[in-house]
KEVORO-64822 format. One line per 8 residues: their letters; for each residue x, y, z of C-alpha. Coordinates in Angstrom, 1 decimal. Layout:
REM KEVORO-64822
A) X:Y:Z; ...
REM end
This chain:
REM KEVORO-64822
XXXXXXXX) -44.4:10.5:-20.4; -46.0:12.7:-17.7; -43.2:14.6:-15.9; -43.3:14.2:-12.1; -43.2:17.3:-9.9; -39.9:17.3:-8.0; -39.0:19.0:-4.8; -36.0:19.1:-2.5
XXXXXXXX) -37.1:18.6:1.0; -35.6:17.7:4.4; -36.1:14.0:5.0; -39.1:12.9:7.2; -39.0:10.3:9.9; -39.8:6.7:8.8; -43.2:5.6:10.1; -45.4:2.6:9.8
XXXXXXXX) -48.3:2.7:7.3; -50.9:3.3:10.0; -49.1:5.9:12.1; -51.0:8.9:10.7; -53.6:7.1:8.7; -56.4:8.9:10.6; -54.6:12.2:10.4; -54.1:12.5:6.6
XXXXXXXX) -50.7:10.9:6.1; -48.9:7.6:6.2; -45.5:6.1:5.1; -44.3:2.9:3.7; -40.6:2.0:4.1; -39.0:0.8:0.9; -35.7:-0.3:2.3; -36.2:-4.0:1.9
XXXXXXXX) -36.3:-6.7:-0.8; -33.8:-5.0:-3.1; -31.5:-6.8:-5.6; -28.7:-5.5:-7.8; -26.4:-6.4:-10.6; -23.8:-5.0:-12.9; -25.7:-3.5:-15.9; -23.8:-5.6:-18.5
XXXXXXXX) -24.2:-8.9:-16.6; -27.2:-11.2:-16.0; -26.8:-12.4:-12.4; -28.9:-10.6:-9.8; -27.7:-10.6:-6.2; -29.5:-9.5:-3.0; -28.8:-5.9:-1.9; -29.1:-4.0:1.3
XXXXXXXX) -30.6:-0.5:1.3; -29.3:1.8:2.5; -26.0:0.6:1.2; -23.4:0.9:-1.5; -22.3:-1.2:-4.5; -19.1:-2.1:-2.7; -20.8:-3.3:0.5; -23.3:-5.3:-1.5
XXXXXXXX) -20.5:-6.9:-3.5; -18.6:-7.6:-0.3; -21.7:-9.2:1.4; -22.1:-11.4:-1.7; -18.4:-12.4:-1.6; -17.8:-10.9:-5.0; -14.9:-8.8:-3.8; -12.4:-9.1:-1.0
XXXXXXXX) -12.5:-6.7:2.0; -11.3:-3.4:0.6; -9.7:-2.5:3.9; -7.6:-5.7:4.3; -3.9:-5.6:3.2; -3.7:-4.2:-0.4; -7.2:-5.0:-1.5; -8.1:-1.4:-2.0
XXXXXXXX) -6.4:-1.5:-5.4; -8.2:-4.8:-6.2; -11.7:-3.3:-6.0; -11.2:0.0:-7.8; -12.7:-1.5:-11.0; -16.1:-1.1:-9.3; -16.1:2.7:-9.9; -15.9:2.2:-13.7
XXXXXXXX) -19.0:0.0:-14.0; -22.7:0.8:-14.2; -25.0:-0.8:-11.7; -28.8:-1.4:-11.4; -30.9:-1.8:-8.3; -34.5:-3.1:-8.3; -37.3:-3.9:-5.9; -41.0:-4.6:-6.1
XXXXXXXX) -43.7:-3.3:-3.7; -47.5:-3.1:-3.3; -49.2:0.2:-2.6; -52.8:-0.7:-2.9; -53.8:0.5:0.6; -51.9:3.7:0.2; -53.6:4.3:-3.2; -57.0:3.7:-1.8
XXXXXXXX) -56.7:6.0:1.2; -54.6:9.0:-0.1; -55.0:11.5:-2.8; -51.3:12.2:-3.0; -48.4:9.7:-2.8; -44.8:10.9:-2.8; -41.7:8.8:-3.4; -38.8:10.1:-1.3
XXXXXXXX) -35.1:9.3:-1.7; -33.0:10.8:1.1; -29.8:10.2:-0.7; -28.7:8.7:-4.1; -25.0:8.3:-4.8; -24.7:9.9:-7.3; -25.6:9.6:-11.1; -28.9:7.8:-10.9
XXXXXXXX) -31.8:7.3:-13.3; -34.9:6.2:-11.4; -37.7:4.2:-13.1; -41.1:3.5:-11.6; -43.0:0.8:-13.6; -40.6:1.5:-16.5; -41.3:5.3:-16.5; -38.3:7.5:-16.0
XXXXXXXX) -39.2:9.7:-13.1; -35.9:11.2:-11.9; -32.3:11.8:-13.0; -30.2:12.6:-9.9; -26.7:14.1:-10.1; -26.0:15.2:-6.5; -25.2:12.9:-3.6; -25.9:15.6:-1.0
XXXXXXXX) -29.6:16.2:-1.7; -32.8:14.3:-1.2; -35.6:14.1:-3.7; -39.4:13.8:-3.3; -41.6:13.1:-6.3; -45.4:12.9:-6.7; -45.9:9.5:-8.1; -49.5:8.3:-7.6
XXXXXXXX) -50.2:8.5:-11.3; -47.3:6.1:-11.9; -48.5:3.5:-9.4; -50.8:0.5:-10.2; -52.6:-2.2:-8.2; -50.5:-5.1:-7.2; -46.8:-5.2:-7.8; -44.9:-2.0:-8.6
XXXXXXXX) -41.3:-2.1:-9.9; -38.8:0.4:-8.8; -35.5:0.4:-10.7; -32.5:2.6:-10.2; -29.6:2.7:-12.7; -26.3:4.1:-11.3; -23.9:5.3:-13.9; -20.2:5.0:-13.2
XXXXXXXX) -19.2:8.4:-11.7; -15.9:8.1:-13.6; -17.4:7.5:-17.0; -20.3:9.9:-16.5; -18.0:12.8:-15.7; -15.3:12.1:-18.2; -16.9:14.0:-21.1; -17.1:17.1:-18.9
XXXXXXXX) -13.5:16.7:-17.9; -12.4:16.3:-21.5; -14.4:19.4:-22.6; -12.9:21.5:-19.9; -10.3:24.0:-21.0; -8.9:24.2:-17.5; -7.4:21.4:-15.5; -8.3:21.7:-11.9
XXXXXXXX) -5.8:21.2:-9.0; -7.5:18.4:-7.1; -4.3:16.9:-5.7; -6.1:14.7:-3.3; -7.7:12.8:-6.2; -5.6:9.5:-6.4; -5.9:9.3:-10.2; -4.0:10.9:-13.0
XXXXXXXX) -7.4:12.2:-14.3; -8.9:14.6:-11.7; -12.6:14.1:-12.0; -13.8:14.8:-8.5; -14.1:18.6:-9.1; -16.9:18.1:-11.6; -19.2:16.0:-9.4; -21.2:16.9:-6.3
XXXXXXXX) -20.1:13.8:-4.5; -18.1:13.2:-1.3; -14.6:14.4:-2.3; -12.8:12.1:0.1; -14.1:9.0:-1.7; -11.7:9.8:-4.6; -8.8:9.5:-2.1; -7.1:11.8:0.4
XXXXXXXX) -3.8:11.8:2.4; -5.5:9.7:5.0; -8.2:7.9:3.0; -8.5:5.3:0.3; -9.8:5.7:-3.2; -13.1:3.9:-3.1; -15.5:5.8:-5.3; -18.9:4.6:-4.3
XXXXXXXX) -22.4:4.3:-5.9; -25.7:3.2:-4.4; -28.8:4.1:-2.4; -26.9:5.5:0.6; -30.0:6.8:2.5; -33.5:5.5:3.1; -36.3:5.3:0.5; -40.0:5.6:1.3
XXXXXXXX) -43.5:6.2:0.0; -45.5:8.9:1.7; -49.3:9.2:1.3; -51.1:12.4:2.3; -54.5:14.2:1.9; -55.2:17.9:1.7; -52.0:19.4:3.1; -48.6:18.4:4.3
XXXXXXXX) -45.7:20.1:6.0; -42.6:20.0:3.8; -40.3:21.8:6.2; -40.4:23.9:9.3; -38.0:26.6:10.5; -38.1:27.5:14.2; -36.6:30.9:14.2; -35.5:32.4:17.6
XXXXXXXX) -36.2:36.1:17.5; -35.3:37.2:21.1; -34.0:35.4:24.2; -33.9:36.7:27.7; -34.1:35.1:31.1; -37.8:36.0:31.1; -38.9:35.0:27.7; -38.0:33.4:24.4
XXXXXXXX) -39.8:34.8:21.4; -39.9:32.5:18.3; -41.5:32.1:14.9; -42.5:28.8:13.4; -42.2:29.2:9.6; -43.9:26.2:7.9; -43.5:25.3:4.3; -46.8:23.8:3.3
XXXXXXXX) -47.9:21.8:0.2; -51.6:21.7:-0.5; -53.7:20.0:-3.1; -56.7:22.2:-2.8; -57.9:25.7:-1.9; -59.2:25.8:1.7; -58.6:27.3:5.1; -56.4:25.1:7.3
XXXXXXXX) -55.7:25.5:11.0; -52.0:25.6:12.0; -51.3:24.4:15.5; -48.0:24.9:17.3; -47.8:23.1:20.6; -45.4:21.7:23.3; -45.8:18.0:24.3; -43.9:18.9:27.5
XXXXXXXX) -46.2:21.9:28.3; -43.5:24.5:27.8; -46.0:26.9:26.2; -49.7:27.1:25.6; -51.0:25.8:22.2; -51.1:28.4:19.5; -53.6:28.3:16.6; -53.5:30.3:13.3
XXXXXXXX) -55.9:30.0:10.4; -54.2:29.9:7.0; -55.7:29.9:3.6; -53.9:27.6:1.3; -54.0:27.0:-2.5; -52.6:24.2:-4.6; -48.8:24.1:-4.5; -46.2:25.3:-2.0
XXXXXXXX) -46.7:28.2:0.4; -45.5:29.4:3.8; -47.4:29.9:7.1; -45.8:31.8:10.0; -46.9:31.3:13.7; -45.4:33.4:16.5; -45.1:31.8:20.0; -43.1:32.3:23.1
XXXXXXXX) -41.6:30.3:26.0; -41.6:32.0:29.4; -38.7:31.5:31.8; -36.7:29.6:29.2; -33.9:27.2:30.2; -30.9:27.9:28.0; -28.9:25.4:26.0; -25.2:25.4:26.7
XXXXXXXX) -22.2:23.7:25.2; -20.8:20.8:27.2; -19.0:21.9:30.3; -20.9:25.2:30.8; -24.4:24.0:31.6; -27.3:21.8:30.6; -28.3:20.9:27.1; -32.0:21.7:27.5
XXXXXXXX) -34.0:20.8:24.4; -37.6:21.7:23.7; -39.9:19.8:21.4; -42.1:21.9:19.2; -45.0:20.0:17.6; -46.4:21.4:14.4; -49.7:20.4:12.9; -51.6:21.5:9.8
XXXXXXXX) -55.3:20.5:10.0; -57.4:20.6:6.9; -60.7:19.1:5.7; -59.1:15.8:4.7; -57.1:15.3:7.8; -53.9:16.6:9.4; -50.2:16.6:8.9; -47.7:16.6:11.8
XXXXXXXX) -44.0:17.4:12.2; -41.8:17.7:15.3; -38.7:19.8:15.8; -36.3:19.8:18.8; -34.8:23.2:19.5; -32.3:24.6:22.0; -32.7:28.2:23.2; -29.3:30.0:23.1
XXXXXXXX) -27.5:32.8:21.3; -24.4:32.0:19.3; -22.3:34.8:17.9; -19.0:34.4:16.0; -17.0:37.5:16.6; -14.8:38.0:13.5; -13.9:41.7:13.3; -11.0:44.1:13.5
XXXXXXXX) -9.5:44.7:16.9; -6.5:46.3:18.5; -4.4:43.3:17.6; -5.6:42.4:14.1; -8.8:40.5:13.5; -10.6:38.5:16.2; -12.2:35.1:15.8; -14.1:33.6:18.7
XXXXXXXX) -17.5:32.2:19.7; -19.9:33.8:22.2; -22.6:31.5:23.6; -25.4:33.2:25.6; -23.3:36.3:25.6; -20.2:34.7:27.1; -16.9:34.2:25.1; -16.2:30.4:25.1
XXXXXXXX) -12.9:28.8:24.3; -13.5:26.1:21.6; -11.9:22.8:22.4; -12.2:20.0:19.9; -11.1:18.4:16.6; -11.9:18.1:12.9; -14.3:15.3:12.0; -14.1:13.3:8.8
XXXXXXXX) -16.7:10.7:7.6; -16.5:7.7:9.9; -16.4:5.1:7.1; -15.5:5.0:3.4; -18.9:3.3:3.1; -21.3:5.7:4.7; -24.3:3.5:5.3; -22.2:1.5:7.8
XXXXXXXX) -22.1:4.6:10.0; -25.2:3.8:12.1; -26.5:5.7:15.1; -24.7:3.4:17.6; -21.3:4.2:16.0; -22.0:7.9:16.0; -23.2:7.8:19.6; -20.0:6.0:20.7
XXXXXXXX) -17.9:8.6:18.9; -19.8:11.6:20.3; -19.6:10.0:23.8; -15.9:9.9:23.4; -15.9:13.6:22.3; -17.8:14.5:25.4; -15.7:12.3:27.7; -12.7:14.2:26.3
XXXXXXXX) -13.9:17.6:27.5; -14.5:18.8:23.9; -17.2:21.3:23.0; -16.8:21.6:19.2; -16.3:19.5:16.1; -15.5:20.9:12.7; -17.3:19.0:9.9; -14.6:19.2:7.3
XXXXXXXX) -15.5:20.2:3.7; -14.1:17.2:1.9; -16.6:14.7:3.4; -20.4:14.9:3.6; -23.1:16.8:5.4; -23.7:14.5:8.3; -26.8:12.5:9.1; -29.7:13.7:11.2
XXXXXXXX) -28.6:11.3:13.9; -25.2:13.1:14.1; -26.7:16.5:14.7; -29.3:15.2:17.1; -26.6:13.7:19.2; -24.6:16.9:19.0; -27.6:18.8:20.3; -28.1:16.3:23.2
XXXXXXXX) -24.4:16.2:24.2; -23.6:19.9:23.9; -21.1:19.7:21.0; -21.1:22.8:18.9; -20.7:22.1:15.1; -18.6:24.1:12.7; -20.2:23.2:9.4; -18.2:23.4:6.2
XXXXXXXX) -20.0:23.3:2.9; -18.6:20.3:0.9; -15.7:22.0:-1.0; -12.1:21.4:-0.2; -8.6:22.1:-1.5; -9.3:22.9:-5.2; -10.9:25.4:-7.4; -14.3:24.5:-8.9
XXXXXXXX) -16.3:25.1:-12.0; -18.8:28.0:-12.1; -20.9:27.3:-15.2; -24.7:27.7:-14.9; -25.4:24.0:-14.5; -22.8:23.7:-11.7; -24.1:26.8:-9.8; -27.7:25.6:-10.1
XXXXXXXX) -26.6:22.2:-8.6; -24.7:23.8:-5.8; -27.6:26.2:-5.0; -30.0:23.3:-4.6; -27.5:21.5:-2.4; -27.0:24.5:-0.2; -30.7:25.2:0.2; -31.5:21.5:0.9
XXXXXXXX) -28.9:21.2:3.7; -29.4:24.6:5.3; -33.1:23.8:5.6; -32.3:20.3:7.0; -29.8:21.6:9.6; -30.8:25.1:10.7; -33.0:24.1:13.6; -30.2:22.3:15.5
XXXXXXXX) -29.0:24.0:18.6; -25.5:22.7:18.1; -25.0:24.3:14.7; -22.6:27.2:15.4; -21.5:28.5:11.9; -21.3:27.9:8.2; -18.0:28.0:6.3; -17.9:28.0:2.5
XXXXXXXX) -14.9:25.7:2.0; -11.7:24.2:3.3; -8.4:26.0:2.5; -9.2:27.1:-1.1; -8.6:30.8:-0.5; -5.2:30.4:1.1; -4.3:27.7:-1.5; -5.0:30.0:-4.4
XXXXXXXX) -2.7:32.6:-2.9; 0.0:30.4:-1.5; 0.2:26.9:-3.0; 1.6:27.8:-6.4; -1.2:26.4:-8.5; -0.9:29.2:-11.1; 2.7:28.1:-11.8; 2.4:24.3:-11.4
XXXXXXXX) -0.7:24.1:-13.6; 0.6:26.8:-16.0; -2.6:28.9:-15.7; -2.7:31.9:-18.1; -4.0:35.2:-16.9; -7.4:34.4:-18.6; -7.5:31.0:-16.7; -6.7:32.6:-13.4
XXXXXXXX) -9.3:35.3:-13.9; -12.0:32.7:-14.7; -11.1:30.6:-11.7; -11.1:33.4:-9.2; -14.3:34.9:-10.6; -15.9:31.4:-10.3; -14.6:31.1:-6.8; -16.4:34.4:-5.9
XXXXXXXX) -19.6:33.3:-7.5; -19.8:30.2:-5.3; -18.3:31.3:-2.0; -18.8:35.1:-1.9; -22.2:35.2:-3.6; -24.2:32.0:-3.9; -23.5:30.4:-0.5; -23.7:33.5:1.7
XXXXXXXX) -26.9:34.5:0.0; -28.4:31.1:0.7; -27.4:31.3:4.4; -28.8:34.8:4.7; -32.1:33.8:3.1; -32.7:30.5:4.9; -30.7:30.6:8.2; -31.1:34.2:9.4
XXXXXXXX) -28.3:35.5:11.6; -26.1:32.4:11.4; -22.5:33.3:10.8; -21.0:32.5:7.4; -17.5:33.1:6.1; -16.1:32.0:2.7; -13.1:29.9:3.5; -11.1:28.4:6.4
XXXXXXXX) -8.5:29.5:7.2; -8.8:33.2:6.9; -5.0:33.6:7.2; -2.0:31.6:6.0; 0.8:30.6:8.4; 3.8:32.0:6.5; 4.2:35.3:8.4; 3.8:36.8:11.8
XXXXXXXX) 0.9:38.9:10.6; -1.0:35.7:9.7; -1.3:34.8:13.3; -3.1:38.1:14.2; -6.0:37.6:11.9; -8.9:35.2:12.1; -8.6:31.4:12.1; -5.5:29.6:11.0
XXXXXXXX) -4.3:26.1:9.8; -0.8:25.9:11.1; 1.1:23.1:9.3; 4.6:24.3:10.1; 4.8:21.3:12.3; 4.5:18.3:10.0; 4.5:19.8:6.4; 7.3:22.3:7.0
XXXXXXXX) 9.0:19.9:9.4; 9.3:22.5:12.2; 9.8:21.1:15.8; 7.0:20.8:18.3; 8.4:23.8:20.1; 7.1:26.0:17.3; 3.6:25.5:18.6; 4.6:27.7:21.5
XXXXXXXX) 5.4:30.6:19.3; 3.0:30.3:16.4; -0.2:31.2:18.2; -3.2:32.3:16.0; -6.5:33.9:17.1; -8.2:30.6:16.5; -6.4:27.4:15.5; -8.9:25.5:13.4
XXXXXXXX) -6.6:22.9:12.0; -3.1:21.4:12.8; -1.9:17.9:13.5; 0.6:15.1:13.5; 0.4:11.5:12.4; 0.6:8.1:14.1; -0.2:4.5:13.2; -3.0:2.7:15.1
XXXXXXXX) -2.1:0.2:17.8; -1.2:-3.4:17.2; -4.7:-4.7:17.8; -6.0:-2.5:14.9; -3.0:-3.4:12.7; -3.8:-7.1:13.1; -7.2:-6.4:11.7; -5.9:-5.2:8.3
XXXXXXXX) -2.4:-6.8:8.1; -0.6:-10.1:8.6; 2.6:-10.7:10.5; 4.8:-10.6:7.4; 3.5:-7.0:6.9; 4.6:-5.7:10.2; 7.2:-3.3:8.9; 6.5:0.3:8.0
XXXXXXXX) 8.2:-0.2:4.7; 6.1:-3.2:3.7; 3.7:-2.8:0.7; 0.7:-3.2:3.0; 1.8:-0.5:5.4; 2.5:1.8:2.5; -1.1:1.1:1.3; -2.3:2.1:4.7
XXXXXXXX) -0.2:5.3:4.7; -1.6:7.8:2.3; 0.8:10.7:3.1; 3.6:10.8:0.6; 6.2:11.5:3.3; 4.3:10.3:6.4; 6.5:7.4:7.5; 9.7:9.4:6.9
XXXXXXXX) 8.4:12.3:8.9; 7.3:10.2:11.8; 10.8:8.7:12.0; 12.4:12.1:11.7; 10.4:13.6:14.6; 10.9:10.4:16.6; 14.6:10.8:16.3; 14.3:14.4:17.3
XXXXXXXX) 12.6:13.6:20.7; 13.1:9.9:21.4; 15.5:7.0:21.0; 15.1:4.5:18.3; 12.4:1.9:18.9; 13.6:-1.7:19.1; 10.8:-3.3:17.0; 7.6:-2.8:15.1
XXXXXXXX) 5.3:-2.8:18.1; 7.5:-0.4:19.9; 7.4:1.8:16.9; 3.6:1.8:16.9; 3.5:2.6:20.7; 6.3:5.3:20.5; 4.6:6.9:17.4; 1.4:7.4:19.4
XXXXXXXX) 3.3:8.9:22.3; 5.1:11.2:19.9; 1.9:12.4:18.4; 0.2:12.8:21.7; 3.1:14.9:23.2; 3.3:17.1:20.2; -0.4:17.9:20.1; -0.5:18.3:23.9
XXXXXXXX) 2.2:21.0:23.4; -0.1:22.8:20.9; -3.3:22.6:23.0; -1.6:23.9:26.1; 0.0:26.8:24.1; -3.4:27.8:22.7; -5.1:27.6:26.0; -2.3:29.5:27.8
XXXXXXXX) -2.8:32.3:25.3; -6.5:32.8:26.0; -8.1:35.2:25.2; -5.7:36.2:22.3; -6.4:32.6:21.0; -9.9:31.4:21.6; -10.0:27.9:20.0; -8.1:24.8:19.1
XXXXXXXX) -9.4:22.1:16.8; -6.7:19.6:16.0; -6.7:17.5:12.8; -8.3:14.9:13.1; -10.7:13.1:15.4; -11.4:9.9:13.5; -10.7:7.7:10.5; -12.8:6.3:7.6
XXXXXXXX) -10.7:3.1:7.4; -7.8:1.5:9.3; -4.8:3.7:8.5; -1.8:5.7:9.6; -3.2:9.2:10.0; -3.6:12.3:12.1; -6.5:10.8:14.0; -6.8:10.4:17.8
XXXXXXXX) -9.5:7.7:17.5; -8.9:4.9:15.0; -11.4:3.4:12.6; -12.5:0.7:15.1; -13.0:3.3:17.8; -9.8:2.6:19.7; -8.4:5.6:21.5; -4.8:6.5:20.5
XXXXXXXX) -2.5:8.1:23.0; -3.6:11.5:21.7; -7.2:11.0:22.7; -6.1:10.3:26.3; -3.8:13.3:26.3; -6.4:15.6:24.7; -8.9:14.6:27.4; -6.5:15.9:30.1
XXXXXXXX) -5.3:19.0:28.0; -9.0:20.0:27.5; -10.0:19.6:31.2; -12.1:22.6:32.4; -9.4:23.5:34.9; -5.8:23.0:33.6; -2.5:23.4:35.3; 0.3:24.1:32.8
XXXXXXXX) 3.9:24.6:34.0; 6.0:26.2:31.2; 9.5:27.4:30.9; 9.7:30.8:29.2; 13.0:32.8:28.8; 14.6:30.9:31.7; 11.6:31.4:34.0; 9.3:28.7:35.3
XXXXXXXX) 5.8:30.0:34.9; 2.8:28.0:36.2; -0.4:28.8:34.3; -3.9:27.9:35.4; -6.5:28.0:32.7; -10.2:28.0:33.6; -13.1:27.5:31.2; -15.6:27.5:34.0
XXXXXXXX) -17.9:30.4:34.6; -17.2:30.9:38.3; -14.0:31.5:40.4; -12.6:28.5:42.3; -10.7:28.4:45.6; -7.9:26.0:45.1; -4.4:24.8:46.2; -1.4:24.9:43.8
XXXXXXXX) 1.2:22.3:44.6; 4.7:22.2:42.9; 7.4:19.5:43.6; 10.7:19.1:42.0; 11.5:15.4:42.5; 14.0:12.8:41.3; 12.7:9.6:39.6; 12.7:7.7:42.9
XXXXXXXX) 10.2:10.2:44.3; 12.6:12.3:46.5; 11.5:15.9:46.8; 14.4:18.5:46.3; 12.2:21.6:46.1; 8.5:22.3:46.7; 5.9:25.1:46.9; 2.3:25.0:48.0
XXXXXXXX) 0.0:28.0:47.6; -3.7:28.8:48.3; -5.1:30.6:45.2; -8.3:31.8:43.6; -8.6:30.5:40.1; -10.3:33.2:38.1; -13.3:32.2:35.9; -12.9:31.9:32.1
XXXXXXXX) -9.3:33.0:32.1; -5.7:32.0:31.7; -3.2:33.5:34.1; 0.2:32.9:35.6; -0.2:32.0:39.3; 3.5:31.3:40.1; 6.8:32.4:38.5; 10.3:31.4:39.5
XXXXXXXX) 13.7:32.1:37.9; 15.1:28.6:37.1; 18.6:29.9:38.0; 17.5:30.2:41.6; 16.8:26.5:41.9; 19.1:25.1:39.2; 21.6:23.8:41.8; 18.8:21.5:43.2
XXXXXXXX) 18.2:19.5:40.1; 19.7:17.6:37.2; 17.6:18.0:34.1; 18.2:14.4:33.1; 17.2:13.0:36.5; 14.4:15.3:37.9; 10.9:16.3:36.9; 8.6:19.0:38.1
XXXXXXXX) 5.2:17.7:39.3; 2.4:20.3:39.3; -1.0:19.7:40.8; -4.2:21.7:41.3; -6.6:20.6:44.0; -10.1:21.9:44.6; -11.9:21.0:47.8; -9.2:18.5:48.5
XXXXXXXX) -9.7:16.7:45.2; -7.1:16.6:42.4; -8.6:18.3:39.3; -5.5:18.7:37.1; -1.9:17.5:37.2; 1.0:17.9:34.8; 4.6:16.9:34.6; 7.3:19.1:33.2
XXXXXXXX) 10.4:17.3:32.1; 13.5:19.5:31.9; 15.2:18.0:28.9; 14.2:16.0:25.8; 13.0:12.5:26.7; 15.7:11.0:24.6; 18.3:12.6:26.8; 16.7:11.6:30.1
XXXXXXXX) 18.0:8.7:32.1; 14.8:6.8:32.5; 14.7:4.2:35.3; 13.4:0.6:35.0; 10.1:0.6:36.9; 8.5:-2.3:38.6; 4.7:-1.9:38.3; 2.2:-3.5:40.7
XXXXXXXX) -1.3:-4.1:39.4; -4.3:-5.1:41.5; -7.4:-6.0:39.5; -10.9:-6.2:40.9; -14.4:-6.8:39.4; -16.7:-3.8:39.5; -20.2:-3.5:37.9; -19.8:-4.3:34.2
XXXXXXXX) -16.0:-4.2:34.1; -12.9:-4.0:36.2; -10.9:-1.6:38.3; -7.1:-1.6:38.0; -5.0:0.0:40.8; -1.4:0.6:39.6; 1.6:1.7:41.5; 5.4:1.9:40.8
XXXXXXXX) 8.7:2.0:42.7; 10.3:4.6:40.3; 9.1:6.9:37.5; 7.1:4.9:35.0; 7.0:6.9:31.7; 4.0:6.5:29.5; 2.4:3.4:31.0; 0.6:1.5:28.3
XXXXXXXX) -2.1:-1.0:29.1; -3.2:-3.5:26.5; -5.5:-6.5:26.3; -4.5:-8.0:23.0; -7.1:-10.8:23.2; -10.0:-8.3:23.5; -10.2:-5.8:20.6; -13.2:-4.1:22.2
XXXXXXXX) -11.5:-3.5:25.5; -11.3:0.1:26.8; -9.1:1.7:29.6; -10.3:4.9:31.1; -6.7:6.2:31.1; -3.6:5.1:29.2; -0.1:6.1:28.1; 0.1:8.0:31.4
XXXXXXXX) 3.2:8.9:33.6; 3.2:7.4:37.1; 5.3:8.7:39.9; 6.5:6.6:42.9; 4.2:7.1:45.9; 1.2:7.5:43.6; -1.6:5.0:42.8; -3.5:5.3:39.6
XXXXXXXX) -7.0:3.8:39.4; -8.1:2.8:36.0; -11.6:1.5:34.9; -11.5:-1.3:32.3; -14.4:-2.4:30.1; -13.8:-5.9:28.8; -15.8:-8.9:27.8; -13.1:-11.2:29.3
XXXXXXXX) -13.4:-12.9:32.6; -11.3:-11.8:35.6; -8.9:-14.7:35.1; -8.6:-13.9:31.4; -7.8:-10.3:32.1; -5.1:-11.2:34.6; -3.6:-13.7:32.2; -3.6:-11.5:29.2
XXXXXXXX) -3.1:-7.9:30.5; 0.1:-6.4:29.1; 1.9:-3.4:30.5; 4.6:-1.4:28.6; 6.7:1.6:29.6; 8.8:3.9:27.5; 12.1:2.6:28.8; 11.3:-0.9:27.5
XXXXXXX) 10.8:0.2:23.9; 14.2:1.7:23.1; 16.8:-0.2:21.1; 19.6:1.3:23.2; 20.1:3.6:26.1; 21.4:7.2:26.4; 24.6:7.7:24.4
REM end
């Protein structure tokens, strides 16, 4: 058999056959007309590509919905079977017109043997890379058969597991036999403490044929050399593949006319080579993270013109400087991000794959999610190392919306092998994904792994896995090979000047010294069962992970459970709670701060309020301590299935209370009243780049709205700073209030408009004598939705709006506190009619959820 030439390349755009026919290249999409079957069975069934075995079985009614009730366990047999996919296609026109025809797979999951007309052309063993093979000599006139055999990832890896002298600590892996370490496959699919065990196989990204003549552009790196207000100097580094020796003309141009066309003659020979073209953009418009400026993107068009035609490629770039400052300072070791020379406080969350079945995550779902991120005043997402390198759509959207990306390599929470074959596989994976992602303006940094360094030092693996000194030395040396040598060298070679560090977090959270150095994952709240108040004292230089759980709301629960399951102790709820102590901890914290909920729906509501208040405490503490602390990324933004988890947006895209609270806590101007050592301190935190004249208003009021003390001050809010603008000894006003019956209302107004408000309750909510509010709601039709105007006669705590008959409804604000004398205007998106909204709208306040009153 003639061995095909194999390359790892960044995926190209899917085009119709005739798109570049006159220019030396054309594509045929091979994503249709597939069928599949279990290898040891006869029946073929229709398949969808991109897709997975699970989704194809589900579409053909061969398995129940894995997300419903306890079905997860009923479909886990799929991971232990081999599967085969097959399609036929014609390529006569391509064969007649093009000297070279490539077959490209953007993603195969994971152990796949690929046959073209019964010739084995590829063996794939890494989910995270794409493959391109020269296949013209395998093609024939008429029908061509493409067949892919997917080996069970469990059975395929078992011999490696059995041969390993060392047992690896992959505690996430929801099986007694921990196989996930040995495979370059999304770790979360083997299970996590928020995700199911659904170990997939399949053609998870597109497939195509690409015909070309003479020369093609495999990859392009647009390297920014220098950026000033006057000029941006850049290099276009093209990776070319040629089939002949000749002189080709390289053209770099701007469709928008941002710079004049640049031409360079380049002599090419058969095979792969590089061409470099320098160009510049005068008076460049800079790209900024959301909230600080525009997200200007330039299109750079690249063309290689040879005797047989031309090849084109486009890249979108943003001109900006990003520097991660991680170096010793007078306190310990800094960790912050400078964009265009300005220190920027990072506000955001950790992102996990948006589905257990990745092909279901389309551009629309990603755009909705990133719109939510932007609407919540976030400017960074951390792509966590237990998932996948995200799709091109994801990074394109991040570029457009100004969301900086912290990119982990896909390693998390365990040690890994370091034999020659594994290192070679990882090297190819790193190079492929660095090349694919390096042109994105949103890409801020690379991180080698999630939590492995602190885990090795602090999680007790050496004792619990009974590692000998020889074992430990082998594991730590292997760690260094991957994260201190291979990955940083790949970044240095391929993504020049982009920051890399081996492992997040840099410091543990067990001592005071840990909080003075680098980034931190503080899990004292939750795992160590510390109260929320510890967020105010455990402040790191950059908080890259922390969190608290809640269940989704009743609308989402109804989509995976039945009424008989509506109890957190039911088997279904346990299936959808992957943390071994999750339900118990939620109840423990709930008892700490609130009274017992009266029923299941009240528990769901109160759990979300609990989560939101806890993370609000943390966010405000981190922002108060700027610039000592320069970032807060809570765990986690989203879910891969409907589940109790640390997410702020559930699997179906429904905002939990936390997302609403984060939106306010991440506002560019934040007012934050805080009691410290018996003193009331009012902080104003600005992430804006200019000073603001403003008015600070403070009122101490009872729950009927009567003011017993007030202050109103004109102030200048200083740019990009946190500062105390008012301080008062509480003893001086203590005679004016009862902690159980009064609240401090703080407001910040700019140009007569309210830009931030906050309530400071003076005791735990479970001790406060909440009144029974009467809410008035006026609903009007407006554009594509409705406007709700809500008022109350007394304090209404955590007003919750719900349209149970419209699972796609969205309220612009929710779970909010409302004071008498105020009116809250809420935008509602709903497919219901006005009469249906009025008939079905439900309102709930905290006082109505308690089983009993104050004792």
